N, C-alpha and C positions, 0 to 999 in steps of 0.2 A: 715252932713252925709255926709261918707265916698264913695267912689270909688267902682266898682265893683272887679277893682282887687285887690285895696288896702283889702277890706274884705278877699279876696282869701287869700292874703298872710298874714294876722293878723289872719287865721286860722293854721296857721305850718303844723301842719303833716297831718292834715284831705283833702286830694285830692275832698272828697264828698261832699263840701259845693259849688264847683260846681254846684252842682245841684240849690242851690241858685241864681245863676246867671237866672237861666229861670224863676224866678219867678218876681213880679212887684218888682220893683227898691227899693220902700220903702218899703212894706213887709218883704225883704228878711233882708233889713237893720237893720229894728225891730229887726227881730226875731233873728240874729245873734248878736247884741248888747245885747240882753234879756241872752245870752247861754253864752257871752265870761261874763257878768256879775257876773253869777253862776261857774265859773271853779273855784272856793274855796273851793264848796262842795264837785263835783264829779270830777270824771277823767273827762276832757275836752273835748278828743277827744270821747271817749264816748255818754256825753250829746251829741256832735251836730249830731251822726253819727244815734243817738234813735231819736233823734226829727226833725232829719231833713226825717229818714226814714216815721216815723209818720206824720209830713207836709205833706211829698210827696205823702203817702197814698191817702190825700185827694186831693191835688192842682194837683201833677200829677204822675200819678199813675206807666207810662210807667219809670220813673223814681227808681221805685221801686227795680227792678232788678239790676240797676247797681248799687246802694245804699249799697244792702244786698253782693254783691259780694266783693265793696271795704272794707267794714264792715269785712266782711271775711278775705281777705288778710290782714289787718291791724292785727287782730284779730290771723292771723298764725305769722306773723311777732314779734308776741309778744311770741308766744313758748304757744299761748294760741289755743290748736286743738280743744280741748272741743267744745269749746267756739265759732268756725268757722267753727263746720260742719252745722249746721243748717242755719246757714246765707250763706253757699255756697249752699244748697237745698231750701234755699229760693230765691237764686239768679237764680236758676237750673245748677248752676255749675256743674256737676256729678264726674267729673275724680277729680275736688280740693277738693269737699267732701268725695270720696272714698280715697284722699291722705291725706287730715285730721282725714277721722275715723283710716286709717291705722298707723298714726304718732303716733295718741290719746290711739294705741292698744284697741280702739273700733271696735274688729272683726265683733261683730256681727252685728251693724252696719253698716260696713262699707258691708258685705257681703251681707246685705238686700238692699245697693245700687247698687253694681254690676253687680244682680239678673236682673235690669233692663234697662244691656247694650247690646248693641248687644254681640255675642261671639266669635268674632276675638279683640273686642275690653276689652271684659271682662278676657281672659286670661291669663294677665299679672298681671293683681291682683289677678286672684285665686292663681296664683305660689305663690306669696308674701301672702298670708292666708293662704294656704297648707305652706308655708317653716313658719310661725309664730306657728301654730298648732305641726309640728314638734317639733319645738324646746320648745313647752309649753308642749312636749311628748303624745299628743293627736293623734297618727297617726291616729286612723281612720279615723277623720275628715280631717288629711292632706294627706291620702291618695283619699278622696275625694273631696278635693280643686285641686290635684294636675292634677287626673285624667279630671276634667273641664277645667283644664289650657292647656289639651294637651302634659300634660309630664308626660306620665306611667310609663318611665322609672324611672322618678327621683322618682316615688313611689317607685318603686323598689326596689331603690339605698339606699330610707330610709328605707326601711324594713331590707336591709341586715346591714347594719349601724347597725340597733337596735337585728339584730341575729335574727332576727323572717326569716326564709327560706322559712317556709309554708304560711305565708304572702305575701314576694315576690314573691316566686315562682307561686302562686294563679293570682296575679295583670301581671306578666309576661303572662301567658297563655292566661287570659282574654283581654289583650291590647295592647301586640307590636306583631308586624309586626314578619313573621318567620324571615327574618333576623336580623331582631336585637335580638328576642330571642334567636338566634344563638350565637350570641353575648355574649348577657349577662351570657349565662350559661356558655360559655367556658371565661369568664372574669373571674365570679364565679370561676370557676373549678380551676385556674391559678391560682386564688389567695389563695385559699383552700390550695393546693397543695406545696405552700409557706409557708405557716404556716403549715404544717407538717397534716391539719388535713384530713386524709386520703379518710374516710366515706362522709365529703362534700363532698373534690373534685370529687371523685366516681359519686356522686349524680349526682352532677352539669354534669360531663363529660356523663351519663346517656341519661341525657333531655336534651341536643345541639346533643345528635345522635353519640359521636364521644367515642365509645364502647371502640377501642381500643388505645386510648389515655389514656383511663383510664387505660388498660392494661399494657399501657406501662409506665404510671406512677409506678404501683404499681413494675414493673419489675426492672428503676431506683434505686427506693429505696429500691430493696430485700426485698418486700414483696410479698415472695412466696406464698403464700398463698392463700393471695389475688389474686394475679393476678389469680392461677390454679384454682379459684374459677371460676373468671370473664369467663377466656376460656370456661372453660366446661358449663357456661351458655350460652355465645353469641358466642363461636367457636370451638365449640365442633371437629369439622376437626384439629383443628391445636394443641390437647390436647397431643398427642405424644410429638412432638417436644417443647413442653410447661414444659413437665415433663424433659424432657432432657434436657432443660438448666438449669433446680432447677437442676440435679443432678450433672450436670456441677458445675455449684457453691455450691452445697454443699460438692462434690469434692475437689476443691480447699481451700474450711475450714476446710476440717478435717474430716467431717461430713461422718464417710464412711454408716453407717448406712443409714440416712434418703439418702445419695447418691445411696445403693442400693434399696432401694423404689423405688425414683423416676426412676431408669435406667432400673427397672423390668419393671413399669409403662407404659414406652413407648418402652418396649420390644425391649430393647438393657439389655437382661441380660449378654449376652457378657460383653460390656464395664464395667460392676459392676464386673464378673469374673476379668479382665483386671485390674481394679483397684486393687479388693486385690492381685493379683500378686505381683501387684506392688510393695504394701507395707511389700508383705512378709507372708498375712495372707493366706497361702493356705487351709485350715480348713475352712476358710469362702468359697473363691475358690471354693471349691470342693461343699462344702453345695450348692451352687447358681446354681451349674453345675447341681448336681444333681435333682433340683428341676426342674429347666426352659429347660435343655437340654439333661434330662435324660442319659442313660448309655455311649454316645456317646460323650457328652460333658464332663463327669465324668472321663473317660478312659481319654483325652486328657489332665485336670488338674494335675491326676494322675499322667500322663507320663513325663511333667515338672515339678511337685514336684518331683520325684522318679531321676528323672537326676542333678537336683541339691545337692544332695545328696550324699555320700560317698555309697557304697556299700552294705555295712552291713545296712545301714540306712535303702535305700530303701526294703534291702532286708524285714527289719522291718515293716517298712510301707505300702508295699505292702502287708502284712500277715496280719497287721490290718485290712485293710479298706480289704481283699478279693479280692484283683484288681489287681493278679499276671498277669491272663491268659487277661485280658482284655486289660491289659498296656503293654504286649508284641505286641497282635493284633494289639493296637494303633500304636504301632514305627513302625510294621512291613509296616500298611496301608500310614504313613507318610514318608516312604523310607527308617527311620533311622535306619538300618539295623547294624550297630553295637551297637547304646544303644539295640536293640532287641535284640540281642545275649548276653549283658551284663545284662539286665533286666531276659530274661529268663534262664541263668545259674545262679540268684539268686536267684527267684522269680518264677518260672514257669518250672521245665525241660522238663517237657514232651512234652514242647513246641516248643524244640532246632529242630526238624526234620521238623516240619512248618516252623519254621525259615529260615533253611541252603533249603525250597524248595521255597519258595517264593523269597529268593536272589537270588535261581538258574534261577528261571523264569527273574527276573530283570535284571541280566548276559545276561542273551538268550536275553532277549528285547535289549539288551544295543551290541548285536555283540559279545560279551568279553566269544565266546563258550569253549575254555578251563576251564575257569574259570566258570563256569557256570556246565559242566560238573562235575569239582569234588564235588559241593554244588547241585547236584541232586544225585552221591555217598553216600557225608553225611547223605541226608537226606532218605537214603533207596529205591530210588527212580531210578534203570538205566536205567527202560524202556522210563522215561520219556528224560534221555541225549541219548538216540538212536534214539526219534525220534524226537530231536534237528537236530541232523547228518541226520537224512533220512530227516527233510526238507532242511536241505541245503545242499543234495545230496554229502553229505561226508559219501562215502559208508565203505570208510578205517577206518575211524574214530567210525563210529557204528558199524561194525566188530569188531572191538579190542574191544569197551566195550561190547559187544553182546557174546563174547567170555570170556570175562573176568569174566563178571558181570550177565549175563542171555544170556543163550545159547540157551534157547526157541523161541530170537526173529533172531534168524538168516535165519531164514527161511520167515521171513517177510520180513526183508533186504534184500536179495534174489530176490523175487518179488517186492520190493520196485524199486530196480534198475531195473530190465525187465521191470519193466513199464516206466519207466523213459527210456530205451535205443529204445523201441520201438514207444512210442511217439518223439524220434530223429530219424525213421524208421533205428535203427541199428536191423534188425530185426534176423539176424544170433544168435547176441549176448543176445538179449532179447531171445530168443529159449532157448540157454543155461543156461542161468541163471533162467527161469520157469522152464526148466529139471531138476536142480540145489533143487532149491525150493520143487520141486514134484508138476509140477502144469502142465502138459503136455495142460491139456485143456484150461488152460490161453492162451499159447503158441499158439494151434488150433485156439482161438478166436482173438487173433491178424493178422493171416494171413488173417483169415476169412475177419474181418474189412478192410483188407489194399487191399483185392481183389486176395493175394495172392492164388490161389487156388491150382497149383500145389504143392506148399508148405504144405499147407492145409492138401492135398491128403497124401502125404508122409510122413507127422507128423501124420495122424490119424494112416494109414498101419502098422505103425512101435512101437505108443503110446497109439493109442485108438482107437482098428479095430472096436470096434461097434462103432462107430461115423464115420466109412469108408462110409456105403451105404449114409447116409444125408448127406454126406459132397461131397461126389461126385453129387448127387441129387442137391444140392446146388448149387454146380459148375456149370452144364447145365444149370442149371434157370439165373446164372447171368453173363455166360463165354459173349465175345466178339467174340470168334474166333469159335468158334464151329458153323458148317454149318446147315440151317434149317435141321428139321427130319422129312418131310413131304415126301422127297425123299427117297433114297437107305438106310435102315436103318443098310443095310451092311456097307457103306459107311460112317457112322457116328460111327461106332463099330471101325471100320480101325481105321479113324480120332481118336478117344478115346484112340484106343490103343499106335498111334502113339504120341500122346501128354504125354501119360503118359508114353514115353520110353520103356516100359517096359510089352508085354498083357501077366500080368499072370492071372495065376486061378484067382484070388480073384476078380481083375479088371474086367474080364471076366465076374464073378458071377455077380459083382454091377452091369455088362453093362445089362446080361440077366434081371435081374429085372428093370430095367428100361422100359426095350423094354416091358418088361411083365406089365408097368405100362401104356403102351401106344398101348396095346393090338395090338403087331405086333408077333405073337408067331411063327410066317415060319422063321423070320428072325433069329428069337433067337435058331430055332434048328439048322437054317445055320451057327449060332455062334457058336453052340455047334458041331456040327460036325466037322466046321474046329480046 
């Protein structure tokens, strides 16, 4: 009979024979010898394990688990994964059974085993199963197991690799966290943009809530129509700036018509006009100006066009456009009088007096009065030249122009000069000038306003006798030198005569009227007797 240790060593590759050491020594030895004698007909290890398990089920059931697991281990070491699965299951070695099933590509069996694990322990296996299904192009199953593995992002990336954007988006929306969803869409958008898949990139940017990045993408890649579409849909307030950007790009490329369209959409039609002017495309510049700027803008363009030509060409152009008068008016408004005279001479002769007049007014405002005088006269407006000199109180120059060109203004000049003298309290000079202007009433009003009653009465007596009594009455009402009239009226009349320096009949007559006014008939009689 062999020793137990010899038996274990003799079995060589089967550590499961350790179970025989738990049996009665005689029985174990007999069984082992029997099995060893049969090794020429069947594989030695399988015979031992199978017989050992059968024997253990009867003699020592607790040892079956160990035997089954070690049998499975040996089969796994021999790459017999299919055979190992059931032994691991019998041994309760679930994880080994799963590994064996996966290695044997028995994924249905593996799934059945994994389903009995706790979720945390099952997730790594679900991921591997999902990866297998992806390799097998069974993406629906792969998605299901990747989600069960807690890896929805991997499921999303799987669908993206397969080019199924809708499926990827469905998983992403259903299972990803907000920040993961944003990162996913952003990554997707950048990838599509790098591959020049503009529409896919736009969808991803929009899904990530980054519509501005989509707009910028189209702008960087000069996809102008797509950029404008997004701006109109999502950033309408920025549409004019977007059109302006496109217009400038079109202009730099030499696409004038497209540039014009976008300039006008941006309400920058003047930029379109300037663009055409730079290119010498005057007809187009004028067309745009007429449509968007009406006559004022058209005049400006036609003016610029005309002055770029010779006189004969300018005359022909303005005649063809029927804009001679309008262009001359624009030149006047722009203060370009040299051009205004030139253009009026060749295309609008009837406008020459107006040009002279406006130029004269410009010279007057500039303080160039002698030059202005000449232009006023050239315009046939001597009265305007006179008014200019009256305004500057250059009486001699005003008189010179009046005497030469408009004698009817002489009296007005005297009147203006007199008013100026009165304002400077030069009453005698003012009176003289008023009288030259045949306006004694103005002189009388001057004295009355200045409180010069003695001079007023004198002037009224000499030139306006019909206003003498009123003047005296007003004088008495305003004078601070006459005594109160409640006392002796005779004393008042004598004072009046003394104040007037000469008691003339008309003065006394005026006094009588005044006395009647205050109802003192006796005094009036006395004055009459005197």
